[in-house]
N, C-alpha and C positions, 0 to 999 in steps of 0.2 A: 653268598648263595652258590659261589662256583664248586661242584660242575655244572649244578641243574639250571642257575641262571646266571650269568655273567654281566658283569657292570657293561651297562649300555644296552642290555637285550629290552626288548617289547615283552612287556607281560600285559595278559587281561586279570584282572581285580575283581571277584565278585563278591558283592555288600553279603553281610552275612543274615542269614535266614533261620528265624526260630527253629524254622521244622527241618533245618540241616545244619546240628552242632559242631562245633569247634573240637577236634580230635587229634590227639599226639601223632604226629607225621604230617599235617597240616602245615602249608606255607604261608604266613598271616603278613599282611603289611600293617603297619603301627609308624607313628612318629615319635621320635627321641630328640632329647636337645642337639646331637647329631644332624638330626634330619631325618627322611623316610627309611624305615628299613624292612627289607624282604628276609625272615628267617624265619625257620622250622619251628614248630611245637614240639618240646620235648617232654613236658610236664604241663600238668592243668590241675586247678584247686579252683574252690569256689568262687573266689572273686580275683584271681590272677593266675597267670600263665607264664611259664619259662621259655624261652627260645635260644636258638643258637643255630648259627650259619652250618651250613655244612663244611666249611673248610677252617671255621675257626677253632680252637684249642677248647676253649671251655665258653659257658652257656653265658647269656647275656642276663643283666640282673632282671629279675620279676616285674613283669608288664601289667599293669591293670587290664582289666577285659574291658571297660570302657575306652582305652586307647587302641583297642583293632579297629583299623580303617575298612580293614575285609582281607579275602584269601584268595589265594592263586587260583585260577582256574585254568589258565593254560596260556602260555606262549603262541602268537599269532603265526600257523602256518606249521606249527610243532606241537599240535596238542599230546600226542604219543608221548612224549620224551618229560613232560609235567605231572602227569596221570602217572609214568610208572614211577618218577621220583617221588613224588609225594605220598605214594602209596609201598614203596618197598624201599626209601632210603639213599643209602649209597649203592645198593645192589642195581635201582631202578634206574640211578644215575647212569651207571656202566650199562646196562643194558639198552637202556634210549641211545647213548652215543652210537654203541655198535649197530643198532637199527638203524642209524641215521647214516653211517658209514657206507651201510649195507643199500640203502637206499640210493646214496648219490653215486654207487659204483654200478648198480642195477641200471639208472636213469642216462649214465655215459654209454654204457652198453647199447641201450635201445636206441640211444641218440646215432651211435657211431657205427 
């Protein structure tokens, strides 16, 4: 999921509630034969969905809805980045990175 989420990043996963259905663009956690996977939904059907990692060239195989363990809520300490990325895709990831750099610059100026 780079650049939205990097290997080793901490994330908060929310359980799926019927009142808040899955949507294209949501980042979901599911278990595959290769382990836990955190990828973005690119297509939805009644009984399955298709996901793709942001940095992957091709989509994953179809995933049964029952295999979904939860949805990305946010990264601890960085809710803006996950929210922008989830709703705006690659553009949101870019904007979130720029916001993070600006925040670091402002913090350094305030401290110095």
